[in-house]
Steps between C-alpha positions, in 0.01 A plus 500: 500500500698373799570725798870501418421608145285779639786612720734500201259710295434745784872535572565589137206744503619666822850557349352629174276748682785619720726549202253756355641758746821502289322618181587868559872424498529477116337702226343194336309203634631234264740359767199411715377253240838325518482499879155348506615229256797425728267476803274252317792282381659496847163399655466218248854384563439496874177306459675241284794458733270454800333206325838340438662271759739775614570656839317825533825695547579419135186681369634854544836387358327380185305822478819709529650300212180557299522872573862514388407317180220746432732798550761347268238439229345841543801730547809315378384381159806665341720245678342204318193281521623252760607605850876511535794724592427742217135548602601543866751765396234685297254479787763639735564790265129580473470485879798733544353745250181494704688592815648795310159602379374500860754773583432694178121521465232647714154348539332417268802373313517379137455126449863403444585132485696523826215657698250252358729213598532630856125551540391168346761298690408677827133411447605144421699469821204627703273256319734212599515620861120528527444162330755335727362637822130479417479181299810288553516562878136602547568817697293756309507762775876528465467551128396854587858585570636466139179661374552784746863539380384518137230754577722714727787520252272568205287758670798661675686541171192627319469788745243747369421265215372236749143462615301339781327292232814283472481419871131416473566265209801336672307463826212338311736240357648427841154459659391263223810292572418487873140401413621220278727372775216502748291289263796270455530444875133434543490265197771283656247414775241393249160643416371511852130552415442381146704187506861393498730405780381535857689667773478756770349812358662728756845373410433579133460870560771724364699658778501880517880508463489528122249779514702686759817475296308611192349802675845589640664477159232724346541752780876508448442544123287803571746660741831405339478726190428796731837464679699396192729764350370667187716403199500776240830515314503156350361155536707424811680816613398826649525806288646715773736266660815567310778750515493821311850491373565685179450300187425183684129501458461323834177575677335643187166399362671435169307178472175691464331389180319817386325334201338240723381766743387708206294217353320450830425875532377534141273198503347612834512878486403720793419867541720529808730802483866392499686822424442875457746736328544836343710584191599837361468389139256585223493130422431386856181323392704292251802416720535138598635406842761234441599274787765305304583298194569135435791447265554123499271251321571134568200347320302463824459863598653844482706594807754743637830356388735734681603429861767775533298741706657798678403742770242758398681827450344841475581510125448203274748403226455647158219326303625223273528604135407870550747720312376836638459560873381860470136400466215677679396343830181394667469545877257279692389441857359157587302358793456124523202359694513213748336279239814508284765264626769274358526730200800645321504877508261658242666789311482675165771377261783582482539624860825677581460553874291353783445639848371255760497532880715190557739406226604188685160348414576517128750375243532581128582284201704739282440294184120523496464798737276295727485613861435193723395484864707317761182391677143436394349795691752768402253674266199499730400862571823625337537863396769564238607743235618414148668706230481349148596602147223604263594320178292589191662357189316519170426223256744642244780516756449135591494393141856626449632376834821297474554137591520392860844416642608140475471422871141640505402293196647179644338538839160630395438286192579165665216245465445148636551207263145377558337818372238392241611570141170669430607797710785595269301403188210726596728789595687487172177479300355806676809710454595387146457850360665692785842652442608584859447385854250773578269402211531138597401578859210715380379219272490266797307758707248559226444124458443437871265800538308413185173308476667154498572509874270527798569615856380222731595445866322165522776307320779325683809702588858423417782651294696193400547347157184294526294798617626708207411223254143474645463880493599521134255223418198621698586873481339568838674619815589795720796731523744237624439293189530795265815638661690170528405390148591830336835502686574144384406586143715813507796291614452263205539814281827584687341802670614520864189456712387438858174495698418790734248482783322771698188712477315689233442874574281559803156663520502876541395626845524863398796714412812290442403233759426145378376183664620146412264211579524123461345523152808675362756223523659464158784353301650623172808439287802734495712512184852640474593783255854635482521853635164477677535189707195298605165617370147384581271343244132417558373187324202430733169604336267731696748527784758756587604805296647480146842668478545805279772341291274206399238725339444485127609864456866558438494864600700568815282618785513556871130546554312231695271274306253235587436364151487122507731292280249222469248462226134475601443174684257238387198406702686223668802711586548733792322835456698776329525847653226742398498875464189552708500832686424328825796268467810601700854459359564228757190308387621526140839364605342198660235446234217550749307776329123482496289186544744297293768537767263397776388204295861398455562511874185294566602252230841452655342447844250253356765307314701471820204382703407243237854384432570130500731532795238669720226260394729201554592620847136566580403153375774345718384691804138400446603137449697507823212653689259241360743226604529634852123541531410165349477310839265768638287510187473120483410474865227767462351324199491165683327657801236663281434171323467305825277748682312644208534844339215637705632380833217252550484118518557451131559711192185702453322320782279669753286408796478160674597217270662160524870501428660234292790295630735689264395834645550381858846361425588820309413706807710270720791522254476881517514488879809278495677722244409819685656363815802383301553849355511643852756258639302183589598235241261213437532163675349221287512250785233682703125472478296812412393544863862465624616741227239757606611474862864543395426807292294654782776447757792612287327809360335582834169559326217687668170333584321576174793389285543179710128422462522553122800268485309232683205527264729458197664194659158343580374556147818345357468192723140451382619495142786264576344262753115539512266288293396649164210744502596710801569838340605826661304822469714721724669812348849353481636783278415749775665270755817487297512877483441523874792269567721695256422825685596333824826365356593837358414681824746288701784498244783749500567745223775291336273198501213690339730643237637157415153349488393770255802524269664156530246260649663165581197316373586626148756215491207293388510691172853383430406145605209502255715643223762231569232231499356633176841510337574149621164374379553671161844340470359163588216540250745605227727204584206260480388641165852486363527142619169408334610676179833319502319170568266569211799559273682193617200264487493452116867417506458245773209338318707469182790345695258263675357385161850447359595288800187283463561461123863400542525114524684367795828337418 
């Protein structure tokens, strides 16, 4: 591989590694595959254009055209196959939609086409910039600037989702690029010790300017994210930077995507206390804390469709669909911990009044009764009081409930056109014998909580049409899958439905005080019944608390119950609640009773640790570490082979013995390479004695090291110039080690670190690999030529015979 080809490959690798810092921005990683493909294509285009008879300024122009073509093919397919005005118009529309999505969604955002276009095209532009600077114009140190921009933007936007690992990976790519450029500069002077063009060795050394710029860029990359503003409200805007005008929604964290945050919390649960509260209700241990509901389903995810928020008044509007307001009330006092931030306000549903210290920090969506913060930290340490209605309808009452109003049905039964047909087909099959909406909803709950489905947090998240299709096929998932799928199926049956998010009931701390931890994040569907409004249903097996009106009994009751709706689970399913005397009600709610519950928790942890994503990331990290350590490992192996594993004259040797010519020359080669690693490159034009004197003077060796260097030079001259038969018996391996200690003692810390991790003499490895590849190609070409000659020879002989047999005219 030529040095320019190496630079091209390392430039593409550096961009790819730096782009990993943008993975937390979207909920899926599929866009990264497209980005890596774009990087590879742009690198190949650049390599091809540089081989053409074009001015180098035309190379980035050609790459930009290639990037545009890739974006048209990938994101504007609806405009036609060939690029043209229609495809450009479609691409512009997708890009505009992406800009709107930036303002709408928080991080991590759903993988809409617009956001994927923006991310992939941004990575492509950075790839072109790095390739242009590092390869076309051979200024690899300056390539750190676009890489720094990519890392800073990605890590700055990711906020709490970011990690120092992304910097380490990006920095490794940049250092590899600088290393490749250093080899490129040295190679242009020829192979100064092992052959090639001759020239001044000192002039072939790489100037420290590139290293200084590289270190400066890495230092800035470390410090810049510290001083950058923290973006919380959306992909590019601050959550607290808007006005608080009534109904405007400006400055709100309305772009918060609760399902995405919920998925992250459920798949990586913690025991950290997020909230404590007290309720004066006999059903306090069964009361969910609802933060909000998502009423709009666009095929990609469920989201809050309303933007008409108002100021938070002391009394909330009357609950939607509730015909009687003279219901008993629940009073609750809440205390949020500092660990809870960026959350909508947790409350029992339906709340009728909220008391908070600063109402200016909160807005309310009257349609879904969601109380939203105006800044990300409004809920941290918040004390508030909530008054909510205590609704307890019976199953018989819901069976005879009337139809929902037309506006409710139109809004809450809307479905995307790409929803898989199997969703409606399955819903209709399950509810074929039901005569009312309540029985249909109960049939769906019983199906989900039955033995066919398994609670599993190791599966991929997502609530879109594709995720629903996969969930119905595999029948494994967690509450987000169950809630979103049941809501979609209910809508196909023309039952108004939406997805609610919040927390399951907290753990009792004594009396009426409960504690909510990170393990209690939950999602569930809400269905609308005329006269009663929105009611909770629980389709997730072994999680949460079944509602009273979904029990099999039709007798009206107001007594609390913990009887599960699910049938006994199979061995492969999540453990069902038990009736053990040492099992608390909360453990029964979460399906964690007895050893089965503990085993389920361990299984979930094990499945996460052994997931393909984790193993793939670990393999990539190990491969990167092996790549970075390969020069050091190769250099160590060469030294052991030259000096012997036991540190004596030869491998396994001991005591006085004659050394072969190969052993003497190996010791001399080790001396030369050791000096090269510590900043004294070899000079092939010098004799061994002159080389020893040069090393002694430049390294300022002590007396013992200088004497050892002289003995090595004398032994080498005997091999090269003395008559045969004059062998050396001196301990040359020990002399080499003595010289190495002297060289290391007089080198600075940076020189010793470079000699250990990136020894310059390891360039011989690449030279040998290149020679081996070239020799292999030559051998293959020769064999192909011989084979072709063998195939052509019979034909030529036949032609020759015909010519001889043809009489001359």
